[in-house]
Each structure stands twice: as structure tokens, then as C-alpha cells.
SELO-436307 format. One line per field, with one value per residue (C-alpha): residue in three letters; residue number from 0; x, y, z. Coordinates in nm, 3 decimals, padded with zeros to 5 digits. Example, Ala and Ser with C-alpha at 12.3 -4.5 7.8 and 13.67 -1.06 7.14 Angstrom:
resn = Ala:Ser
resi = 0:1
xx = 01.230:01.367
yy = -00.450:-00.106
zz = 00.780:00.714
This chain:
resn = Unk:Unk:Unk:Unk:Unk:Unk:Unk:Unk:Unk:Unk:Unk:Unk:Unk:Unk:Unk:Unk:Unk:Unk:Unk:Unk:Unk:Unk:Unk:Unk:Unk:Unk:Unk:Unk:Unk:Unk:Unk:Unk:Unk:Unk:Unk:Unk:Unk:Unk:Unk:Unk:Unk:Unk:Unk:Unk:Unk:Unk:Unk:Unk:Unk:Unk:Unk:Unk:Unk:Unk:Unk:Unk:Unk:Unk:Unk:Unk:Unk:Unk:Unk:Unk:Unk:Unk:Unk:Unk:Unk:Unk:Unk:Unk:Unk:Unk:Unk:Unk:Unk:Unk:Unk:Unk:Unk:Unk:Unk:Unk:Unk:Unk:Unk:Unk:Unk:Unk:Unk:Unk:Unk:Unk:Unk:Unk:Unk:Unk:Unk:Unk:Unk:Unk:Unk:Unk:Unk:Unk:Unk:Unk:Unk:Unk:Unk:Unk:Unk:Unk:Unk:Unk:Unk:Unk:Unk:Unk:Unk:Unk:Unk:Unk:Unk:Unk:Unk:Unk:Unk:Unk:Unk:Unk:Unk:Unk:Unk:Unk:Unk:Unk:Unk:Unk:Unk:Unk:Unk:Unk:Unk:Unk:Unk:Unk:Unk:Unk:Unk:Unk:Unk:Unk:Unk:Unk:Unk:Unk:Unk:Unk:Unk:Unk:Unk:Unk:Unk:Unk:Unk:Unk:Unk:Unk:Unk:Unk:Unk:Unk:Unk:Unk:Unk:Unk:Unk:Unk:Unk:Unk:Unk:Unk:Unk:Unk:Unk:Unk:Unk:Unk:Unk:Unk:Unk:Unk:Unk:Unk:Unk:Unk:Unk:Unk:Unk:Unk:Unk:Unk:Unk:Unk:Unk:Unk:Unk:Unk:Unk:Unk:Unk:Unk:Unk:Unk:Unk:Unk:Unk:Unk:Unk:Unk:Unk:Unk:Unk:Unk:Unk:Unk:Unk:Unk:Unk:Unk:Unk:Unk:Unk:Unk:Unk:Unk:Unk:Unk:Unk:Unk
resi = 0:1:2:3:4:5:6:7:8:9:10:11:12:13:14:15:16:17:18:19:20:21:22:23:24:25:26:27:28:29:30:31:32:33:34:35:36:37:38:39:40:41:42:43:44:45:46:47:48:49:50:51:52:53:54:55:56:57:58:59:60:61:62:63:64:65:66:67:68:69:70:71:72:73:74:75:76:77:78:79:80:81:82:83:84:85:86:87:88:89:90:91:92:93:94:95:96:97:98:99:100:101:102:103:104:105:106:107:108:109:110:111:112:113:114:115:116:117:118:119:120:121:122:123:124:125:126:127:128:129:130:131:132:133:134:135:136:137:138:139:140:141:142:143:144:145:146:147:148:149:150:151:152:153:154:155:156:157:158:159:160:161:162:163:164:165:166:167:168:169:170:171:172:173:174:175:176:177:178:179:180:181:182:183:184:185:186:187:188:189:190:191:192:193:194:195:196:197:198:199:200:201:202:203:204:205:206:207:208:209:210:211:212:213:214:215:216:217:218:219:220:221:222:223:224:225:226:227:228:229:230:231:232:233:234:235:236:237:238:239:240:241
xx = -01.480:-01.620:-01.946:-01.757:-01.538:-01.841:-02.016:-01.694:-01.650:-01.991:-01.922:-01.574:-01.680:-01.927:-01.654:-01.415:-01.684:-01.750:-01.382:-01.307:-01.610:-01.586:-01.926:-02.008:-02.332:-02.611:-02.652:-02.970:-02.893:-02.656:-02.618:-02.685:-02.995:-02.924:-03.237:-03.110:-03.097:-03.476:-03.513:-03.363:-03.626:-03.381:-03.409:-03.039:-03.111:-02.840:-02.467:-02.229:-01.874:-01.625:-01.330:-00.995:-00.911:-01.244:-01.214:-01.399:-01.770:-01.820:-01.673:-01.802:-01.805:-01.886:-01.972:-01.978:-02.160:-01.922:-02.168:-02.159:-02.488:-02.327:-02.150:-02.480:-02.652:-02.374:-02.424:-02.060:-01.945:-02.200:-02.090:-01.724:-01.803:-02.002:-01.727:-01.463:-01.682:-01.735:-01.367:-01.252:-01.511:-01.395:-01.031:-01.105:-01.306:-01.070:-01.346:-01.218:-01.343:-01.355:-01.426:-01.471:-01.602:-01.724:-01.836:-01.917:-01.880:-01.581:-01.486:-01.564:-01.269:-01.351:-01.708:-01.668:-01.420:-01.362:-01.154:-01.021:-00.975:-00.939:-00.901:-00.908:-00.635:-00.398:-00.460:-00.271:-00.264:-00.286:-00.628:-00.803:-00.635:-00.701:-01.074:-01.044:-01.015:-01.381:-01.547:-01.835:-01.729:-01.974:-02.255:-02.321:-02.357:-02.454:-02.500:-02.145:-01.998:-02.190:-02.095:-01.726:-01.751:-01.979:-01.714:-01.454:-01.679:-01.807:-01.463:-01.397:-01.401:-01.628:-01.971:-02.158:-02.085:-02.244:-02.241:-02.369:-02.430:-02.427:-02.600:-02.811:-02.989:-03.102:-02.860:-02.787:-02.502:-02.425:-02.706:-02.933:-02.833:-03.126:-03.488:-03.624:-03.310:-03.081:-03.324:-03.355:-02.976:-02.936:-03.209:-03.062:-02.723:-02.870:-03.055:-02.745:-02.513:-02.763:-02.757:-02.383:-02.447:-02.410:-02.650:-02.726:-02.821:-02.887:-02.828:-03.021:-02.910:-03.067:-03.387:-03.451:-03.518:-03.848:-03.696:-03.398:-03.635:-03.831:-03.511:-03.353:-03.670:-03.793:-03.606:-03.271:-03.338:-03.200:-03.368:-03.106:-03.311:-03.077:-02.727:-02.574:-02.696:-02.580:-02.229:-02.340:-02.653:-02.451:-02.201:-02.481:-02.643:-02.315:-02.268:-02.599:-02.455:-02.185
yy = 01.239:01.480:01.280:00.949:01.079:01.205:00.866:00.692:00.932:00.828:00.460:00.420:00.462:00.177:-00.044:00.043:-00.045:-00.374:-00.462:-00.376:-00.559:-00.911:-00.976:-00.994:-00.812:-00.875:-01.252:-01.455:-01.626:-01.570:-01.520:-01.144:-00.960:-00.622:-00.409:-00.153:-00.425:-00.465:-00.141:-00.308:-00.588:-00.840:-01.077:-01.037:-00.923:-01.111:-01.100:-01.387:-01.419:-01.329:-01.564:-01.378:-01.450:-01.354:-01.150:-00.828:-00.878:-00.754:-00.818:-00.630:-00.739:-00.487:-00.619:-00.357:-00.428:-00.318:-00.361:-00.104:00.057:00.167:00.440:00.621:00.893:00.934:00.586:00.483:00.804:00.751:00.389:00.493:00.756:00.503:00.241:00.493:00.612:00.255:00.171:00.474:00.411:00.050:00.161:00.407:00.147:-00.146:-00.343:-00.607:-00.530:-00.709:-00.505:-00.683:-00.565:-00.795:-00.810:-01.076:-01.141:-00.917:-01.174:-01.536:-01.645:-01.411:-01.497:-01.385:-01.143:-01.052:-00.750:-00.755:-00.397:-00.464:-00.788:-00.828:-01.095:-00.861:-00.503:-00.243:00.134:00.172:00.002:00.341:00.444:00.108:00.176:00.443:00.162:00.066:00.119:00.015:-00.278:-00.532:-00.751:-00.878:-01.232:-01.155:-01.507:-01.622:-01.293:-01.324:-01.692:-01.609:-01.334:-01.548:-01.820:-01.566:-01.424:-01.762:-01.867:-01.540:-01.552:-01.251:-01.304:-01.079:-01.116:-00.848:-00.867:-00.562:-00.563:-00.227:-00.259:-00.064:-00.353:-00.712:-00.994:-01.033:-01.225:-01.475:-01.607:-01.747:-01.583:-01.347:-01.334:-01.615:-01.829:-01.554:-01.453:-01.813:-01.850:-01.531:-01.623:-01.970:-01.810:-01.579:-01.867:-02.089:-01.833:-01.701:-02.055:-02.000:-01.688:-01.415:-01.117:-00.971:-00.616:-00.489:-00.120:-00.042:00.273:00.229:00.176:-00.184:-00.105:-00.291:-00.600:-00.594:-00.558:-00.863:-01.064:-00.989:-00.942:-00.619:-00.679:-00.688:-00.399:-00.043:00.203:00.465:00.736:01.025:00.934:01.225:01.074:00.723:00.724:00.851:00.634:00.320:00.398:00.456:00.125:-00.061:00.113:-00.037:-00.387:-00.318
zz = 02.552:02.816:02.817:02.839:03.122:03.314:03.289:03.391:03.685:03.817:03.750:03.900:04.267:04.220:04.075:04.358:04.612:04.436:04.417:04.779:04.917:05.055:04.896:04.527:04.448:04.197:04.243:04.199:04.531:04.823:05.194:05.208:05.081:04.916:04.923:04.669:04.402:04.405:04.205:03.895:03.892:03.746:04.048:04.133:04.488:04.679:04.751:04.813:04.942:04.671:04.612:04.636:04.272:04.115:03.795:03.696:03.645:03.286:02.941:02.636:02.273:01.996:01.651:01.372:01.047:00.768:00.483:00.202:00.311:00.639:00.438:00.375:00.578:00.834:00.981:00.960:01.130:01.408:01.449:01.473:01.736:01.937:01.915:02.023:02.313:02.435:02.391:02.592:02.863:02.896:02.914:03.195:03.390:03.313:03.141:02.894:02.543:02.209:01.892:01.558:01.223:00.950:00.589:00.331:-00.043:-00.105:-00.370:-00.463:-00.249:00.040:00.135:00.497:00.652:01.017:01.120:01.477:01.601:01.974:02.171:02.549:02.526:02.341:02.460:02.258:02.308:01.929:01.917:01.937:01.613:01.450:01.495:01.225:00.968:01.016:00.677:00.452:00.234:00.089:00.233:00.588:00.721:01.079:01.215:01.151:01.281:01.609:01.646:01.611:01.873:02.090:02.108:02.217:02.490:02.610:02.736:02.922:03.303:03.355:03.511:03.264:02.892:02.675:02.295:02.106:01.731:01.550:01.214:00.967:00.798:00.803:00.710:00.339:00.181:-00.095:-00.314:-00.045:00.286:00.308:00.414:00.630:00.602:00.731:01.006:01.127:01.133:01.335:01.583:01.633:01.699:01.963:02.132:02.127:02.286:02.536:02.677:02.720:02.928:02.667:02.665:02.322:02.224:01.872:01.798:01.479:01.299:00.955:00.761:00.876:01.242:01.254:01.096:01.332:01.628:01.510:01.461:01.798:02.001:02.156:02.482:02.297:02.060:02.075:01.840:01.758:01.590:01.674:01.556:01.750:02.076:01.987:02.148:02.490:02.487:02.420:02.696:02.948:02.855:02.911:03.247:03.364:03.329:03.590
């Protein structure tokens, strides 16, 4: 929490400046050139007049892989700490957040399960305690989980929609959802929802880092080698999107 609060302390003045300004920053086009934006090299160098009713600029979605292998080597504990850090940071900065966990093949009847721990449409002070229910369960069908979250984020009013997947392995579920078929499904999902304005990041905390990097692409990949540094690293990455 001290690390989260320190990052939030440095971030809040920027948010207050953005909210109080008549101009919205970080646009690809606009009527005012902002020289400080050139340092980021993302081509969003302009500002435009902000409508009075415009909503906050960022919404965050966190997808947590709840496959059984997440229980090994401290991965689940690291994932929980990271999720809590991001949740608390978003609460301090008033950033809407969506946190879902998922698993597959719990039983023949339950081929896919989604667990909603926090939802920006129904904020609840008890969400931070609900996050303690995140656990390793069965398999993981990543494509469907990201599509469900992608649909939720796509209809939000925020300008920047960030969806982060925390996982320790490549997709594997049912008899045939593995290998090339699962990878193709996941890549098609990413391509489909990027067209809807969603930015994807994959935080890999297990043995399949190279595979996850190949699936998501190097530009969307976060190699989390040191699990102790994971929570603060993830919060700092999210802060850059503000």
C-alpha cells in the first residue's frame, strides 16, 4: 500500500490538471499542440476542447487466470497482490475497474466459469475482500474470457480501454482447445477487440512466457520474472496510460 499510495500521489495532480483543463490532452489531432507529449512517441501530440460532460479517460479490466497451475510457485499469491494493488490504485484515482477471474472444465456441465470480483457498474466497498476468493481451479479458456471482458469494456465511455490478462500458461481447455487452435482463437479475439479500441497487455508469471509473448505479440507482453516486483510494476504501467 505505501508503494501504491506513492504512485497515486504522483498521479493525482496530473488527473486534477486534466480534469480542470478546458482542453483534453493526448489526442491524435486537435487545435492545440502540446510539446511535452512528443516524448511518449505515440503520436498523441494534440489537445482539443473538452465537452462539459466528458467522462474520465481510462477504464481498466483485469483478467486473472484461475487455472490449477496458478497455485504453484507463489504465482497465485503474486497475482492477488497485483490485483489488490491495481484495485486500490484505481480507487484512489477514481479509475473505473473491472476484475474477473475465469476457469474451464470444472465439470462436464461447467465448461467455462467467470467470477466477477469488481465491476465498474456496481462498485462495492467489499470488492477488496472479495478478491481474496481468487484461487487455482481447473483449466483456462482464455479467448472466451477475454471476449466477455472485451464486450464489457467496449461499451464503456472512457477514451482509453485497457485489458490486462494475468496468466501463467498458454490456453488449454476441453479436448481440443489447446495448441494452434487455442492460439488462433486468442489472437483473433485480440485483433477483433483492438478494432473496438481496446488495448491488451499480457502479464506472464509462469513457465510459458515465450509462448505467451508469441501469442500476444512482443508489444503487448509483460515479462514478470520477479514476482515480488509484480504489483508495483503493474500499477506503474497502468499509470502511464493516464
